C-alpha positions, 0 to 999 in steps of 0.5 A, a space after each residue: 059317323 058322317 065321314 062313312 059312306 052309306 047306305 046306313 042301317 038305323 035300328 030302334 028297338 025295345 031292348 028290354 029282356 031281363 025276363 024270359 017273356 021280354 027276352 022272347 019278345 026281343 027276339 021276335 022284334 029283332 026278327 021283324 026288324 031284320 025282315 024289314 032291313 032285308 026288304 030294304 036291301 041291307 048287305 049281309 056284313 052289315 046285317 051280321 054286325 047288327 046281330 052281333 051288337 044285339 047279342 053282345 050288348 049288356 042291357 040294363 035290367 029296367 025297361 029301355 030302348 036301344 039305338 044302333 047305327 051300322 054301315 059298311 059291315 060295322 056298327 059305328 054307334 049304339 046307345 041305350 035310351 031311357 025309354 023305347 020308342 012307341 014302335 020299333 023302327 028299322 030302315 036303310 037310308 043314305 044317312 043315319 036316322 038319328 033324330 029319334 035318339 036326340 029327341 030322347 036325350 035331355 033337352 038343351 036350353 034354347 039360344 038367346 036369339 030368335 031364329 033368323 031363318 025359318 023353314 027348310 029353304 031359308 035354313 038350307 040357304 043359311 047353311 050354304 052361306 055358313 051362317 048357322 050358329 044353332 039349328 032348331 029342329 022339331 022332328 015331329 013337324 019336319 017328319 015328312 019333309 025331304 031334301 036332296 044330297 049328293 056324294 059330297 057332304 057339302 051337296 045339300 039342297 031343297 031340290 034336285 035341280 038346284 043340287 045339280 046346279 051346285 055341281 053334284 053328279 048324283 042326287 039322293 032324296 033323304 029325310 030333311 031332319 037327317 040331312 040338317 043334323 049332318 049339316 049342323 055337325 059338319 058346320 060346328 053348329 049347335 043342335 037343339 031339338 024343340 017342339 011346337 010349344 017351345 018355339 014356332 018354326 015354319 016346317 019345323 026347322 029354323 036357325 039362329 045365325 052367327 053375328 056378322 063380323 065387325 
């Protein structure tokens, strides 16, 4: 998905509709999500693509959630989740908001090494130096953090000033968690969702670094 330019529509919705009551509730939930996306400036082709995906989706009978990501008039990814989020979520942003979906998947085992980088600034520096072997992310702790991205996938910094120094012509503030997930994907780094009970990270993010070449 990261090769496709935004803005992205990210939709998380309780997809349960196997009875008349739940089907009616799903229509109301989609109506509310639709209004939110319109308020945030979604283009009509992308909105229609989301509506089409919801209409065509074959839902399981049990209660479940649904994550859908759309941009440029197309749905690029959709996945059923074993449980819906506590509340539905719909937003427009430069990057897809994938961490709620990743957090609902089965957890990956923690890597053997201790995080050598901890905190947003240290982790971004490790990505800049192409040192990250595994990204450890605690979305709950990182939820309010913001970083800056440019038009190129390599444009990523904790500050707009630093991003301009790196040569970016434009800068956009985004959720740190979304930008860091993209950085992990583009750098072939392992991505591991953690929580505070498993490992303590400054600002909810850290990285295990690749070994220095012999």
